[in-house]
C-alpha positions in Angstrom: 15.2 -29.9 30.4 15.0 -26.7 28.3 14.8 -28.8 25.1 11.8 -30.8 26.5 10.0 -27.5 27.4 10.7 -26.2 23.9 9.3 -29.4 22.3 6.2 -29.2 24.6 5.6 -25.6 23.6 6.0 -26.3 20.0 3.6 -29.3 20.1 1.0 -27.2 22.0 1.3 -24.4 19.5 0.8 -26.7 16.5 -2.2 -28.5 18.2 -3.8 -25.1 19.0 -3.2 -23.9 15.5 -4.8 -26.9 13.9 -7.7 -27.2 16.4 -8.5 -23.5 16.2 -8.8 -23.7 12.4 -10.2 -27.3 11.9 -13.4 -26.0 10.6 -11.7 -24.2 7.6 -11.4 -26.7 4.8 -8.2 -25.2 3.5 -6.3 -26.4 6.6 -4.4 -29.7 6.5 -2.4 -31.7 9.0 1.0 -32.9 7.7 3.5 -35.4 9.0 6.3 -37.6 7.8 10.0 -38.4 7.8 13.0 -37.2 5.8 16.5 -38.6 5.2 19.0 -35.8 4.6 22.6 -36.2 3.2 25.0 -34.1 5.2 28.6 -32.7 5.0 29.5 -32.2 8.6 33.3 -32.0 7.8 34.2 -30.5 11.2 32.4 -33.2 13.2 33.7 -36.0 11.0 37.2 -34.7 11.5 36.7 -35.1 15.2 35.3 -38.6 14.7 38.3 -39.5 12.6 40.7 -38.2 15.3 38.8 -40.4 17.9 39.1 -43.4 15.6 42.8 -42.7 15.3 43.2 -42.5 19.1 41.5 -45.9 19.5 43.3 -47.6 16.7 46.8 -46.1 17.1 47.3 -44.5 20.5 45.8 -47.5 22.4 47.7 -50.0 20.3 49.4 -52.7 22.2 46.7 -52.7 24.8 43.8 -53.5 22.4 43.0 -56.6 20.4 42.4 -54.9 17.1 39.9 -57.5 16.1 37.6 -56.1 18.9 37.5 -52.5 17.7 34.2 -51.2 16.4 35.0 -48.1 14.3 32.9 -44.9 14.7 31.3 -44.1 11.5 31.3 -40.6 9.9 28.0 -38.8 9.8 26.9 -38.7 6.2 23.1 -38.7 6.6 20.6 -37.9 9.3 16.9 -38.7 9.8 14.3 -36.0 10.5 10.6 -36.4 11.6 8.1 -33.5 11.2 4.5 -32.7 12.1 2.6 -29.5 11.3 -0.2 -27.6 9.7 -0.7 -26.5 6.1 -2.9 -23.8 4.8 -3.9 -22.9 1.2 -3.5 -19.2 0.6 -4.9 -19.2 -2.9 -5.1 -21.5 -6.0 -1.3 -21.5 -6.3 0.3 -20.8 -3.0 0.3 -22.8 0.3 2.2 -22.3 3.5 3.2 -24.8 6.2 4.4 -24.4 9.8 5.9 -27.6 11.2 7.8 -29.0 14.2 11.0 -30.7 13.1 13.3 -33.1 15.0 16.7 -34.0 13.6 18.6 -36.8 15.5 21.3 -39.4 15.3 24.1 -41.1 17.1 27.5 -42.8 16.3 29.5 -45.0 18.6 32.7 -47.0 19.0 33.6 -50.0 21.3 36.8 -51.8 22.1 38.4 -54.3 24.4 41.8 -53.5 25.9 44.2 -54.7 28.7 42.7 -52.0 31.0 39.2 -53.1 30.3 36.5 -52.4 27.8 35.7 -49.0 26.6 33.0 -47.2 24.5 32.3 -43.7 23.1 29.0 -42.3 21.8 28.1 -38.9 20.2 24.4 -38.3 20.3 22.9 -35.3 18.5 19.3 -34.0 18.7 17.9 -30.7 17.2 14.3 -29.5 17.7 12.9 -26.6 15.7 10.2 -24.9 13.7 10.1 -24.8 10.0 8.2 -22.2 7.9 7.7 -23.3 4.3 5.9 -22.1 1.2 4.9 -24.0 -1.9 3.9 -22.9 -5.4 1.7 -25.4 -7.4 2.7 -26.2 -10.9 -0.3 -28.5 -11.4 -2.5 -30.8 -9.4 0.3 -33.0 -8.2 3.6 -31.1 -8.6 4.9 -28.0 -6.8 8.1 -26.0 -6.1 8.8 -24.9 -2.6 11.3 -23.8 0.0 11.7 -22.3 3.4 13.7 -21.7 6.6 13.9 -23.6 9.9 15.3 -22.6 13.3 16.6 -25.2 15.8 17.9 -25.6 19.4 19.5 -28.8 20.5 22.4 -30.6 22.2 25.4 -32.9 21.3 25.9 -35.4 24.1 29.4 -37.0 24.3 29.6 -40.1 26.5 32.9 -41.9 27.2 33.2 -45.1 29.2 36.4 -46.8 30.2 39.8 -46.0 31.8 41.6 -45.6 28.4 39.4 -42.6 27.5 39.7 -41.1 31.0 43.5 -41.4 30.8 43.4 -39.5 27.5 41.4 -36.6 29.1 38.2 -37.4 27.4 35.1 -36.9 29.7 31.3 -36.8 29.3 30.0 -33.5 27.9 26.8 -31.9 26.8 27.2 -29.2 24.2 24.5 -26.7 23.3 23.7 -26.3 19.6 21.9 -23.5 17.6 21.1 -24.0 14.0 19.2 -22.6 10.9 18.5 -24.4 7.7 17.4 -23.2 4.3 15.8 -25.5 1.6 14.6 -25.4 -2.0 13.1 -28.2 -3.9 10.2 -30.0 -5.6 7.2 -31.7 -4.1 4.7 -34.3 -5.3 1.3 -35.0 -3.7 -1.4 -37.6 -4.6 -4.7 -38.5 -3.0 -5.2 -42.1 -2.0 -8.3 -42.0 0.2 -11.0 -39.6 1.4 -9.2 -36.7 3.1 -5.8 -38.4 2.8 -2.8 -37.5 0.5 0.6 -39.1 0.1 3.3 -36.5 -0.3 7.0 -36.8 -1.3 9.7 -34.3 -2.0 13.3 -33.7 -2.9 15.0 -30.6 -1.4 18.5 -29.1 -1.4 19.1 -28.3 2.2 21.8 -26.0 3.6 22.4 -25.9 7.4 24.4 -23.5 9.6 25.1 -24.6 13.2 26.7 -22.9 16.2 28.4 -25.6 18.2 29.5 -24.2 21.6 32.5 -26.7 21.6 33.7 -26.6 18.0 32.4 -23.3 16.7 30.5 -22.9 13.3 29.6 -26.2 11.6 28.2 -26.2 8.0 26.4 -28.8 5.9 24.6 -29.1 2.6 23.0 -32.0 0.7 19.8 -33.4 -0.7 16.9 -34.3 1.6 14.4 -37.0 0.6 10.9 -36.6 2.2 7.9 -38.9 2.4 4.8 -38.3 4.4 1.0 -38.0 4.7 -1.5 -35.1 4.6 -4.9 -35.1 6.2 -7.6 -32.6 5.1 -10.0 -31.4 7.8 
C-alpha cells in the first residue's frame, strides 16, 4: 500500500510540475524505457542455491525433465516519465519518475505434487538528472535517483514448505548514480526521439540480505514533447 501511495504522490507532483509550467516553451515532457545490465551477485547466489535445492535436494522425488530452472537476474527493464527544463543554451535538467521491475520463477513436478517459486522485484523512485549539450543532437549527462520498493518471494508446494521456505515480502531502499551520453532528434512538430547509453551504479538495502550492489550499462529510448 505504501508503494502505491508513493507512486500516486510522485505522479501528481510531476503532473503539477508540467501543468504549472506548460506555458513556458523551455519545458518538455519526457518518457520512455530503458534496459539495464545488472550484477546482482548476492541475489543471483540465492537463486543458484534455490536451483540447487530443486535439482539436488528434491532428487528422487522429481522427474528432472519437468524442472524449469530459475534464471539469474542479468538485466532489468525500467520505465520513466518526467519533465525537462532548459536552463541555458548548454544545460538542461530533468526530474522523472522511474519504475524498475522484474520477476524470475521456477516450476517442477514431484512425487508430493507440483511446486513453484517466484521472486518479484519492483522499485519506484525519483531521478534528478542534468545534461550538457555538445551540439544540436548530442549531450553528456548524469544524475542520481532514489527508490523505495519490495521483493516478493512466493513459494507454492509441499516440497518448499518442508524445506522451511515461506512467502515473504521484503522492503528495499536504493540509490543509483549514472553517467553517459545522449542523442536527440526531432521527427515531428514538438516531438523528439531520444536515446542514451549510461553507466549505472546501484546500491540497495535489502532487509533480508543486507547490502546489494550492481553496475552495468543502461540502454535508453524514449520521446520528448515540447509545450
